[in-house]
C-alpha positions in Angstrom: -16.9 32.8 -20.8 -13.2 33.2 -20.0 -13.9 32.7 -16.3 -15.9 29.5 -17.0 -12.9 28.1 -18.9 -10.5 29.0 -16.1 -12.8 27.4 -13.5 -13.1 24.3 -15.6 -9.3 24.0 -16.0 -8.8 24.4 -12.3 -11.4 21.7 -11.5 -9.8 19.3 -14.1 -6.3 19.8 -12.8 -7.2 19.5 -9.2 -9.2 16.3 -10.0 -6.1 14.8 -11.7 -3.9 15.8 -8.7 -6.4 14.2 -6.3 -6.5 10.9 -8.3 -2.7 10.7 -8.1 -2.7 11.4 -4.4 -5.4 8.8 -3.7 -3.0 6.0 -3.0 -0.9 7.9 -0.5 -1.7 7.9 3.2 -2.5 5.4 5.9 -4.4 2.2 5.3 -5.7 -0.4 7.7 -4.8 -4.0 6.7 -7.3 -6.8 7.3 -6.5 -10.4 8.3 -7.4 -12.8 5.6 -8.6 -15.5 8.0 -10.4 -13.5 10.8 -11.5 -10.4 8.9 -10.1 -8.4 11.8 -7.9 -5.3 11.4 -4.2 -6.1 11.8 -2.0 -3.1 11.2 -1.7 0.4 9.8 0.5 0.8 6.7 1.5 4.1 5.4 2.0 4.4 1.6 4.4 7.1 0.5 6.6 8.3 -2.3 10.4 8.5 -2.1 12.9 8.9 -5.0 10.0 8.7 -7.5 8.9 5.3 -6.3 6.2 4.1 -4.0 6.9 2.4 -0.6 4.8 1.1 2.3 5.8 0.9 5.9 4.0 -0.8 8.8 3.4 2.2 11.1 1.4 0.4 13.8 0.5 -3.2 14.7 -3.0 -3.0 16.2 -2.8 -6.0 18.5 -0.8 -4.9 21.4 0.7 -8.3 22.2 2.1 -8.5 18.6 3.8 -5.1 18.6 7.2 -6.5 19.7 7.3 -9.3 17.2 10.4 -9.6 14.9 10.6 -11.1 11.5 12.3 -14.4 12.1 11.4 -15.8 8.7 12.8 -12.8 6.8 16.1 -12.9 4.9 18.8 -10.3 4.6 18.5 -6.9 6.3 15.0 -7.6 7.7 16.0 -10.8 9.5 15.2 -10.5 13.2 14.1 -6.9 12.8 10.9 -5.5 14.4 7.9 -5.9 12.1 6.4 -2.6 13.4 8.3 0.1 11.4 9.4 -2.3 8.7 9.1 -1.2 5.0 7.1 -4.0 3.3 6.3 -2.4 0.0 9.2 -1.3 -2.2 10.0 0.3 -5.6 6.5 0.4 -7.1 6.0 2.7 -10.1 2.8 4.3 -11.5 1.4 2.7 -14.6 -2.0 4.3 -15.5 -4.3 3.9 -12.4 -2.1 1.2 -10.9 1.3 1.0 -9.2 3.4 -2.1 -10.1 6.9 -3.5 -10.8 7.8 -3.5 -7.1 7.7 -6.0 -4.3 5.8 -6.7 -1.1 7.1 -8.6 1.9 4.9 -10.9 4.0 6.4 -10.7 7.5 4.5 -13.8 8.5 6.5 -16.1 6.3 9.4 -13.8 5.2 8.5 -14.2 1.5 8.8 -11.4 -1.0 6.3 -11.3 -3.9 5.8 -9.1 -6.9 3.2 -6.4 -6.1 0.5 -4.3 -7.7 -1.6 -1.7 -5.9 -4.7 0.2 -7.1 -7.5 2.2 -5.6 -10.9 0.6 -6.0 -13.0 2.3 -8.8 -16.2 2.2 -6.9 -15.0 2.9 -3.4 -12.0 5.2 -3.2 -11.4 4.2 0.4 -10.4 0.7 -0.6 -6.9 -0.1 -1.7 -6.4 -3.4 -3.6 -3.1 -5.0 -2.8 -2.0 -7.9 -4.9 1.0 -10.1 -4.3 1.9 -12.6 -7.0 4.3 -15.2 -8.4 3.8 -15.8 -12.1 0.1 -16.3 -12.6 -0.7 -17.2 -8.9 -1.8 -14.3 -6.8 -3.6 -13.1 -3.7 -5.4 -9.8 -3.4 -6.2 -8.1 -0.1 -8.3 -5.0 0.4 -7.0 -2.4 2.8 -9.2 0.4 4.1 -8.3 4.1 4.1 -7.9 5.6 7.6 
C-alpha cells in the first residue's frame, strides 16, 4: 500500500511539472493570410518571466530583414534573433501581463499565451489592445 502511494505521488508531481513545462520550447508560427509556416519562436524563462525569441525565419529571402517599423532598441535590428515576447507571468494555465511585438508593423501589444486544452502541441498566442484582440495558433516543433 505504501508503494502505491509513493508511485501515485510521483505520477502526480511529474504530471504537474510537465504541465508547467508545456509552454517552453520551439514553436512554428503560421502566417494569418497564407496559412504557411513563417518562423520558429523559442519560448523560454528568464528572471522568473517568460520570453519568446525568433530563432529562425523559414523563408530564406526574409532572413536578412530588419525591423524598420520598430521603435527604440529594436529599430533597424534583424528580425531573426529578436525577442518579441517579453515579461509574461504565469497565471493558472495561462501566461499574461507581458507584451508581444509584431515586427511587420513595429507595434507592441499586450499578450497572453496558453497551451490548447485538446491539443498540447498548439500554443494560443493572443495580442490585444483593450477588448480588441487577435489570436494565432503556433505549432510545437
